[in-house]
N, C-alpha and C positions, 0 to 999 in steps of 0.2 A: 808123324805123317807129313810127307812133303807137300809143298804148295802146288795146287793144280794151276795150270797156266796154259796160255796159247802164245805162240810166237808169230810176229808179223813178218811174212816173207816180202810182200808188196802192200804198201799202205792204201792204195786206191786214191781217190780224190777227196780229201778232206774228210776222211772217216773219223768219227768221234764217238766217245762213250756218252750215252744219254741215260737219263733216269727220270722217273715220274715221282712226285708232281713237279720236279725241277727245284730251282733255288728260290724258295719262298721267304719273304720277309726282308729282302735287301734292296728293293726297288729305290728306296729313298737314299741309299748309299751308292746308287748307280750300277747295281748288278742286276742284269735281266733274269727273267725266270729260266730261260733256256729250256732243256728237256727235248724230248723227240718231237719233230715237226708233225709227223704223221702218227699220232697216238694210237689210231685204230690198228695199223699194221704192227706197230711196236708191241702193243699189249697181246695181240694174237700170237706173235712170235714167242713171247714168254710163256703163254699158257700152253703152247705145243710141247715145250721142253720141261714142264713141270714147275716152273717158277711162279712166284707171285707176279701178277701182271705188270707191276711197276718196277720190276727189278732192272738194274743197269744192264744195258745191251749196247750194241754197236749200230750207229746210223751211218749209212754209206750213200754218198750222193753222186750220181752220174756214172762213176766208175768204181766198182767194188774192190775190196782188198783180196789178198791171198794169205791164208792163215794156216799155220801148222799147229796141230793139237799135240800137247805134251802129256796128255792124259786121256783116258776114256771119258766121253761125255755124250750128251744128247744136244743136237743143234737143230735150229729151224731158221729158214730165211723167208721173209715176207716182204710185201711192199712192191717196189719196182722190180720188173723182171730183169734180173742180172744174170740169168742162165747159170746158176751155181753148179759146181761139180766137185766130187770127192775123188781124189787121186785120178783126175781126168775123166771120170765117168759122170755124166749128167745126173743130177738128183732133183727131185720135184721141190718146187716152192710150196709154201703153205702146208708143209708136212714136217714131221719130226724125223730125224735120222740119227742113228747111233754111230758114233765116230770112235775109232780106236786110236790110241796114242800113236803118234807118228804119221797119221794121215793128214792130207792137206786139202782144205776147202778153198776153192777159188771162185771168185765172183768177177763177171766182166762188165761191159758197159750196159747201161739201162736201155733195154729194147722198148719198154713202155714204162711210163712213169719216170720219176726222177730220183727217188730215195728208197733204198731197201734197208731192212733191219735184220741183224743176226743176233739171235739169242742163244745162249749156251746154258746148259744146266748148271745151277749154282750161281749164275750171273757173274758179271765182271766186277772184281773186287778192288777197284782202284780207291785211293784215299778220298774220304769225304771232305769237301772244302765248302765252308759256309753252309753246311746242312745238306749238301747234295754231291753226288758223283757226276752230275750233268756238266759237260764241258761247254764253256763260253769261249770258243777258240780264238776270236779276234783279240781278247784281252788275256788269254791264257789262264782263265779262272777254271779250276778243276782239271787242268791239264791242257793239252793241245791236240790237234789232229794226230793220228797214228803216224809213226815213221818206221822205215825198214829196220829190222832186227829188234824192235821193241818187244818186250815180254809183258803180257797182260795177266795179272793174277786173277784167278777165278775163285768164287766162293765155294763153300761146302755144298756138295750135292749128294742126293741119295745114291745108293749103289746102282751102277749102270748095268742093265742086262743087255748083253750084246745081241741077243736074238729077240728083243722086245718088239712087239708089233708097232708099226708107225701110227701116229695120230695125224689127222688132217683137218683143216678148216673147211667145212662145206662151202661151195661156191656162193650159195645164197647168203652167207654170212660175211664174205670178204668185200672189201671196198671195190667198187666198179670203176675202173680207170676209163677215162675217155678214150675212144678209139678214133675220133675225128679231130683231136687236139683242141676241142672246145669243152669248157667246163662251166657248169651252172653253179654259181657261188651265192649262198644265202647271206644277206646283209641287212642291217637296220639302219634307218636314218638317224643321225645324231652322233655325237652331241652338238656339233656346230653346223647342222644343215641350214639353220636360219641365216648363215652367212652367205649362202648361195641364193641365186634367184630361183623361184619355183621351177622355171624352165630347165635350169641346170640340174636340179635334183631329179627331175624326170629323165633328163638326158642321160644321167649316170646309169639309171636303171634300164635304159632302152638301147644302149650302145655296146658295141664290141670293144674290149680292152685287151691290147696285146701285151704279154709278159716281156719285159725288156731283159736283155742279157745281163744287165747290171742289177741282178736280183740275187738275194741270198737269204740266210736265216735272220738278217736284221730287217730287211724290207723287200717286198715285191714291188718293183717299179712298173708302172703301166704307161702305155701310149695309147691315146684315143683323142676324142674331141676336146675342144676348149671349153672351160667353165665360165659362166657368167656369175656376177656377184650381186648380192643384195645391197641396198642402200647403206646398211650399217657397216658393211665391209669396205665401202668406198669413202663414206663420210664418217670417220672415227677420230678418236683422240690420238695424239701423236705417240702415246706410250704403247699403242698397239702395233707400231711399225708402219712402214710406207706402203708395202704391197697389199692388195686386197686379201691375200691368203694369210698375211701376218696377223697375230694376235698376241696379247701379252702372255708370257710364259705360263703354261698350265699343264695339268697332268694328261697323259695320253693313255687311253685304254688299249689293252692288248687286242689286236685285230683292227685298230683304228685305220681308216683310209686317210692318211695324212697328206694334206695338199700343199706341196712346196711349189709355189708359183702356179704353174699349170700341169705339174707332174704329180699324179696320185701315187703314193707309196703306202702299201699295206704293211703296218708294223706287226711283225711276227715274233717268234721266240726270243731272239737276241736283240730286240729293238730297245731304244731309249724310252724312258717312261715320262719324260717331260720335254717341252720345247715351245717354240713360238710360232707354230703353224696351226691352222684350223684342221679339225677332224670332222668332216661333214657326215661320214658314214662309219660304221663298224661291222666287220665280218664276224658272223657267228662263230663261236669256238668249234661247233660241230662241223664247220666247213674247212677247218685248217688243214685237214688231211688232203683236201684237193689242192690247196695251195702248195703243199709240200711236194705233190706229184706233178705239178704243171711245169713244163719246160719252157725256156725262152722261145718266143714265137707263138706259143699256145694262146688261145683266145679265152678270156673270161667274160661271162655275161652274168650280171648281178641280178638276183631275185629279191625283191623286197619283202621282209618278213617283220613281224613284231616280236616283242620279248617273250610272249607266251609260246610262239612257235619255236623260237630260239631255245627255250627251255625243253620243249618236247624233243627237238632234235638232239640235244645233249643227252637227255635220258635215254633215247633209243641208241645212241652211240655207246652209252654205258652198258646196255643189255648185250650188244654184240661183242663186247670185249670183256665179258665176265666168265669166270670158271663155269664149265659145263657146256660151252659152245662147241668144243671139239668132239669128234666122232671117230670111231675106228675106221681106218681106210679099208 
């Protein structure tokens, strides 16, 4: 039996293979978790094509790829609206589509959101590196972004019925993208909120923060008001560094709002796990999909929650990305 595959006609803008749960257990060696930035859209794409929800698929950012299928398959596109088409004919997002060998799937620029996901029956079968197929593009771990004429192997899939009815994700179960370029982001205070003045903590949760163009899968940089610091940040031992936002090197939680001087940087999927800046706040994991879909210039407004609510939000996200959420179109 020949290897199933797809061929890259146009790579899009930094299209990568991603997989859940990502690269676990290698933070101490400097390898981030990686994995899909918007796990909600990623998992629903996989469910539509009959895969396990964590199967390797493609993440496309801002501008999607053009792919030629070398075999029959089922495909689904979710996430940012990149207006997919098959052989030039528009096809619906959030739905499954049977593709014949030789057909071409093309994605364009993101009209809403920033990142789309392409799942294919059988999944992308690239080599496993350090326990995962997830790509950390900046260091070339697990591969790099797609290039033209690249051939991507696919895993074994069940028999494809060319007249199979489509499946779709009901609108009520899809992520709701901001239509006014404003996003409400759930975040917790800590672990270093006591290095800020109480007024600065309140200011963070009551201010608008603009996403900078210099944002990526390593960190979302923000522009907003200046922070004031607590006594302990200004009057500290020299081993903590000179600037108020400096602290002796320590671990960074995923989702930390890392304060580099006066620039907050939300540490996301490909971020470092240690460093010498304070982390006054942490974005809840259930809100990562919003960060993934926010474009430069979009406004983030942070809503303060506690650990209990963060856990509830995570559990709710798990329910809407579980088998059984799809329905016949």
